[in-house]
Structures are given as C-alpha cells and as structure tokens.
Steps between C-alpha positions, in 0.01 A plus 500: 500500500149354517458157343162336442510130409192339349520129584623348824609157378855373539652746251293801609565431867870444428512836325327666796757372751796567269397862433396571858846393614636779279290754689213540252141547618324186374133408471373162378153451351385137486163385366505177700523419867825471689619142445602257769693177483360216703422132486625301204711630213306722260525410131658834413871438546801687361855395435705793631854496364795555732565866415142586593522291817799716593305815410212391725758451776619857435142628527463320833220284359648153462522402867135600550371249245352194668778241519270217392397694188846539346759245395847566361588277205851410390455321167315549174465247218357514149432211264422521127244303300789273395588418861815714513536630857704785642524578870612823663617528858568785739862383486506592129431859602712495815186594695324372809187416298333574168192655654191423702143384456270742681126513546376825345265575789778450755734737315231764448397475865860550614534810281174647628616448856775752425257773395449634853874485567563734204188718539354370174130581468290221358141501375375142467169412332528835324509590133605804301184655356662775293849594387600860433847459351534870417425596862698197629219379720268203541155478655423184692180298536473626860486859372851602600723686258875434508769702331827345385834574340535141376217259418596133470283244326555165671146388424556203271458419134170687468654810654264783584797736517622402152150555360472843664843598363403379148783248496427232243577130530609226266471129558342168417361186656710184491183285475632308798410462866723450798364264763639534852450238770620451856598140573597305809791272404575169676870486413721792610585738216822703471515879485509484122263661252476335160320530169451234234397592147273298275318576176169598666668727754739474795432384853695607807542462873561765764615356837313643801632270773641150522151355451315777316527628145328725253431311177472697176361366172477709183259384230288647224161647583329221307682228697403649834142545382477121487535502881263792553310452824643151558722517807576128499615513137737789576652318797535180299676689221741662747573162657584351162737788421677539835497160669796367296705795631387544861324176590169476682337832578164655580373815331326720760401798287538628144402783267595619152541828315548597133841612374538839339794713392446874529712810516435871533617708204636754747582481869471873581275796427445866595842524675323360805356155420682165484391139460666215689453125515217338304359841413809544280561138396326164537739220414471125438543339846731235353807596705321675786636842407178704535530640851880509469470742209255707703739522793778595257274783375467626857874486564585685178233765560627556854860532377404754236285711733782526752748619234313769306185712455173318443454555123849374411475218752184375330657518153800301616280249682298434184809466281673250729204287603323487164814364335565240769137391530459458126819293483360268766163478326666404172716244680190339656330487159809335349505239776125446470532428127844341478486258791171340392549515124462186290723641225857379471673838465378664824536171687856470373580855604358439847700176535819671386444792736438281803800283421718810468377644829554167674861475382618863530511589870536882457200505265294297743600727787410811301161356407419401858603837638282675243207278596534588869519873434873580492 
C-alpha cells in the first residue's frame, strides 16, 4: 500500500516510521526545511507521557533523541486558586516515570533520521499544488505527481488536506495567550512539573535539567498586550510570578501564541483520506496532551490498518479516535473553566474532587495511569 503523508512534523514523521515498519511504501511531503536540534533548548517543548515514550522506544526513535534535549519527570502537581494542592508520583502509577520533557526539534530530527533506514521518501521544502482525490493522486510544487492508496493530513490546524477533502472544522478562540520562556535557575529544581491556577489564568513549570526550566504563563490577550514589545516588562512579570516558587532565575528567551480550540467534523474522506494530529484536533495545551493525542491517532490508525481492509480501517479509526479526542477536549475545557472560576459551586466541586482523589488510592492510581496513556 502506498501512503502519502502531508506534513513531516512530530506526528507526521511518527506516522511515517510507524507505517513503514508495517511494510507500507511511505512518502512524506513537508513544506519546511528538515529541522535540526542544536545549541540551547528551543521554546517548542512537549510533555510526552510514558505510554508514548514506550511507543517511541518500540519505533527505535527514543535512544536517537539528543540526551540533553529530553528529561524524564517523576512527579506532577496541581494547585487550585484556593491553594489546595495535589501531587502525583510515578509511584502512584507503579511506573518508572510519568513521562518526559522533549524538545520538539530533537524528537522530529530523530524521527527523520529513521527515514533512510525504512526507505521512506521525503520531499522537504515542497508543497502539494493540486489534489485529485478521485484519482488518488497529488501534484507537487516540483512538478512531480504521486499516486497513493492512503493520504494522511498531518499538516496542522489549517490543514490543506482537510480543505481539499471538504472536511469542515468547528472551534473558537479562548481569547488567551500562552507565554513560554526558557530560564536558567540558580537553585536545583526537581524532576517535577507543576501548574498553579489563578483567576487570570494558570502558570506552570516544565523541568528541563537541574538548572533549566520552561516557564509557562497563561493570560488574556488584553493583559499580554500591555507588555507588547517590552521585553523587560515581560521578564519582570515572569520574575514576579515564578521567583517565589523557584528562586532567582534568568529568562534567556520567550515567545507567546494565542490559544484556540478546533476540531475537524470528520477525520476521514473518500475511503482513502485521514486526518491525524492537529489537522484533526487542536486542544488547549493546559495538560500538554496535544502531541500525545496525535501519537495516539497514529497508533490507532496503524492497528486498524494491520487488521482489516483500508475502508473499514478508516471507519474504525475515526470512530475510536474522535470519541477519545473529544472526551479529552471537553475535559480540558472543564479544567480551564472550573479550576480558575470565581464562583463557589465549581470551586467547591473542584475542591471536593481533589480531596477525594487525594484520599482514595485506587482512584488516584486510575487517574494517573489515564494521564500517562494507560
């Protein structure tokens, strides 16, 4: 079977390696250049939960990721606006860790390094000019025409493949921005990721090494506009937020992006087209589930293709992944609203829920195992 994947990011590249290992003829079309990981940490960092770390081991990818651009973490903590704190440990899940922080470029680079090993063709700095879904072919910007049995859209929220297949989308803006910053920390920090909620939006820390962290601050668009173009004001704001929790630190780089929730109304089309990753669903980054859901898409699609003919495999893939992805999206929306609410009822429900989880060990274990992909 010939598979053409539009988009060579982490999810698209993961799909390429996963499907090539099953013996499929795979071609990747990527509009950008091949990425490389070098120098300091890039701002684009993902929290990869343990099940997907294990999957990347199975693909043969994990050991090829630069050692200094991945860090296993063992603990996760969350704190409400009322100061109620709940901590989860790898011991709660009887696991070696909860997951890992990984630089996106380092992970994508490691996946691309496997392309030659599995005879995966890749066209970088190349776009699809025309789609002929009836003929099951695409024409590239370099003039080449490729035929396919399966066309995968792994080309992000503004998916060219979804547009060509007339797959509609539904979504909205959260009217918030997420600011990411890399900081050098004077005091050693543990391998713990944490998130603290407040009325204007949560802030969080991702450990990168004993003296490096990724700082995350969610605020409304209007609040961040006050800092527009003022680097010193941004750094001062981050210092005020994070210094009580991590001590003296120096912000070395930062950037922000708007938050949007979006989902495709369908994941498949023409018995030969499927969307994966952000092309199918863009989720609030609150719990770092974005790329994890994309990797879960790839795993489910691979399982279905191995078991049955293509048309039925695609139907089953859509049924399973659409249900699970929408459940996660609704859960993130509930957390986004409930954990920062100023109203007594949702705050009371959150407090009761956290207290219950903290006291009932089997419930806590089940929740942790779900969070790490099991």
